[in-house]
N, CA and C atoms as a LAMMPS dump frame, in Angstrom:
ITEM: TIMESTEP
0
ITEM: NUMBER OF ATOMS
165
ITEM: BOX BOUNDS ff ff ff
-5.0000000000000000e+02 5.0000000000000000e+02
-5.0000000000000000e+02 5.0000000000000000e+02
-5.0000000000000000e+02 5.0000000000000000e+02
ITEM: ATOMS id mol type element x y z
1 1 1 N 216.191 74.463 267.758
2 1 2 C 216.3 73.721 266.523
3 1 3 C 214.984 73 266.295
4 2 1 N 214.488 73.082 265.08
5 2 2 C 213.263 72.395 264.702
6 2 3 C 213.596 71.286 263.707
7 3 1 N 212.895 70.189 263.826
8 3 2 C 213.087 69.066 262.912
9 3 3 C 211.697 68.567 262.517
10 4 1 N 211.259 68.888 261.307
11 4 2 C 209.923 68.51 260.847
12 4 3 C 210.026 67.255 259.997
13 5 1 N 209.631 66.12 260.553
14 5 2 C 209.695 64.855 259.842
15 5 3 C 208.729 63.866 260.481
16 6 1 N 208.319 62.887 259.711
17 6 2 C 207.508 61.803 260.252
18 6 3 C 208.386 60.585 260.537
19 7 1 N 209.677 60.695 260.215
20 7 2 C 210.614 59.591 260.421
21 7 3 C 211.184 59.621 261.835
22 8 1 N 211.66 58.479 262.316
23 8 2 C 212.375 58.503 263.594
24 8 3 C 213.684 59.269 263.423
25 9 1 N 214.094 60.001 264.445
26 9 2 C 215.325 60.787 264.36
27 9 3 C 216.217 60.509 265.558
28 10 1 N 217.507 60.76 265.367
29 10 2 C 218.486 60.735 266.449
30 10 3 C 219.274 62.035 266.38
31 11 1 N 219.592 62.596 267.538
32 11 2 C 220.383 63.82 267.603
33 11 3 C 221.74 63.459 268.2
34 12 1 N 222.815 63.849 267.505
35 12 2 C 224.165 63.566 267.987
36 12 3 C 224.664 64.803 268.725
37 13 1 N 224.996 64.617 269.999
38 13 2 C 225.429 65.717 270.862
39 13 3 C 226.847 65.427 271.342
40 14 1 N 227.687 66.445 271.351
41 14 2 C 229.055 66.311 271.844
42 14 3 C 229.265 67.289 272.992
43 15 1 N 230.168 66.918 273.905
44 15 2 C 230.49 67.802 275.03
45 15 3 C 232.005 67.967 275.112
46 16 1 N 232.448 69.226 275.209
47 16 2 C 233.861 69.545 275.375
48 16 3 C 234.012 70.394 276.62
49 17 1 N 235.215 70.874 276.866
50 17 2 C 235.447 71.751 278.014
51 17 3 C 234.676 73.058 277.888
52 18 1 N 234.395 73.496 276.663
53 18 2 C 233.68 74.753 276.448
54 18 3 C 232.168 74.596 276.559
55 19 1 N 231.666 73.394 276.484
56 19 2 C 230.223 73.191 276.587
57 19 3 C 229.744 72.064 275.688
58 20 1 N 228.445 72.077 275.432
59 20 2 C 227.832 71.04 274.6
60 20 3 C 227.304 71.645 273.317
61 21 1 N 227.182 70.782 272.303
62 21 2 C 226.642 71.241 271.027
63 21 3 C 226.088 70.088 270.227
64 22 1 N 225.223 70.422 269.295
65 22 2 C 224.628 69.419 268.416
66 22 3 C 225.516 69.269 267.19
67 23 1 N 225.948 68.051 266.921
68 23 2 C 226.766 67.779 265.739
69 23 3 C 225.906 67.511 264.519
70 24 1 N 224.744 66.923 264.739
71 24 2 C 223.9 66.632 263.591
72 24 3 C 222.647 65.894 263.986
73 25 1 N 221.766 65.728 263.008
74 25 2 C 220.51 65.011 263.194
75 25 3 C 220.452 63.91 262.14
76 26 1 N 220.173 62.693 262.57
77 26 2 C 220.012 61.561 261.66
78 26 3 C 218.518 61.356 261.477
79 27 1 N 218.068 61.452 260.223
80 27 2 C 216.647 61.402 259.9
81 27 3 C 216.347 60.177 259.055
82 28 1 N 215.461 59.333 259.528
83 28 2 C 215.015 58.213 258.714
84 28 3 C 215.685 56.902 259.07
85 29 1 N 215.571 55.973 258.156
86 29 2 C 216.122 54.636 258.334
87 29 3 C 216.966 54.276 257.112
88 30 1 N 217.74 53.213 257.218
89 30 2 C 218.566 52.772 256.093
90 30 3 C 217.683 52.377 254.919
91 31 1 N 218.214 52.541 253.732
92 31 2 C 217.471 52.126 252.551
93 31 3 C 217.339 50.613 252.533
94 32 1 N 216.266 50.14 251.916
95 32 2 C 216.017 48.701 251.855
96 32 3 C 216.621 48.067 250.618
97 33 1 N 217.181 48.873 249.737
98 33 2 C 217.803 48.336 248.538
99 33 3 C 217.818 49.372 247.442
100 34 1 N 218.292 48.946 246.285
101 34 2 C 218.37 49.807 245.118
102 34 3 C 217.302 49.365 244.128
103 35 1 N 216.579 50.326 243.594
104 35 2 C 215.502 50.035 242.663
105 35 3 C 216.066 49.561 241.327
106 36 1 N 215.576 48.408 240.839
107 36 2 C 216.014 47.913 239.535
108 36 3 C 215.036 48.384 238.455
109 37 1 N 215.291 47.995 237.213
110 37 2 C 214.473 48.466 236.087
111 37 3 C 213 48.067 236.234
112 38 1 N 212.73 46.86 236.723
113 38 2 C 211.329 46.455 236.887
114 38 3 C 210.652 47.273 237.983
115 39 1 N 211.39 47.65 239.01
116 39 2 C 210.849 48.504 240.061
117 39 3 C 210.527 49.894 239.559
118 40 1 N 211.394 50.42 238.703
119 40 2 C 211.166 51.742 238.11
120 40 3 C 209.891 51.714 237.265
121 41 1 N 209.751 50.669 236.441
122 41 2 C 208.563 50.559 235.579
123 41 3 C 207.295 50.444 236.417
124 42 1 N 207.34 49.648 237.484
125 42 2 C 206.171 49.474 238.363
126 42 3 C 205.777 50.804 239.006
127 43 1 N 206.797 51.554 239.517
128 43 2 C 206.528 52.83 240.194
129 43 3 C 205.928 53.842 239.221
130 44 1 N 206.468 53.921 238.011
131 44 2 C 205.949 54.87 237.016
132 44 3 C 204.515 54.519 236.631
133 45 1 N 204.234 53.226 236.477
134 45 2 C 202.874 52.794 236.145
135 45 3 C 201.906 53.155 237.277
136 46 1 N 202.328 52.968 238.509
137 46 2 C 201.484 53.312 239.654
138 46 3 C 201.216 54.816 239.701
139 47 1 N 202.247 55.622 239.459
140 47 2 C 202.073 57.076 239.463
141 47 3 C 201.114 57.524 238.368
142 48 1 N 201.201 56.903 237.209
143 48 2 C 200.269 57.237 236.12
144 48 3 C 198.835 56.924 236.501
145 49 1 N 198.62 55.828 237.249
146 49 2 C 197.259 55.482 237.722
147 49 3 C 196.711 56.571 238.629
148 50 1 N 197.601 57.211 239.383
149 50 2 C 197.182 58.29 240.284
150 50 3 C 197.046 59.634 239.575
151 51 1 N 197.428 59.681 238.29
152 51 2 C 197.319 60.917 237.533
153 51 3 C 198.574 61.742 237.484
154 52 1 N 199.686 61.237 237.995
155 52 2 C 200.952 61.957 237.939
156 52 3 C 201.666 61.627 236.636
157 53 1 N 202.375 62.606 236.1
158 53 2 C 203.172 62.352 234.905
159 53 3 C 204.539 61.835 235.371
160 54 1 N 204.881 60.649 234.943
161 54 2 C 206.176 60.069 235.29
162 54 3 C 207.039 60.006 234.044
163 55 1 N 208.204 60.641 234.088
164 55 2 C 209.114 60.654 232.922
165 55 3 C 209.828 59.334 232.787
């Protein structure tokens, strides 16, 4: 199994009588919050400065 990320990861492994297996991979960290309207406007303005088109 390959996991290509720059985030910290955790692998969940389970063991039964038949053997072991990977249940899943947790990638990243919890979100720090929800973006409000002023955050959206700030992000779009920053992207425009970099030359990206922000809808």
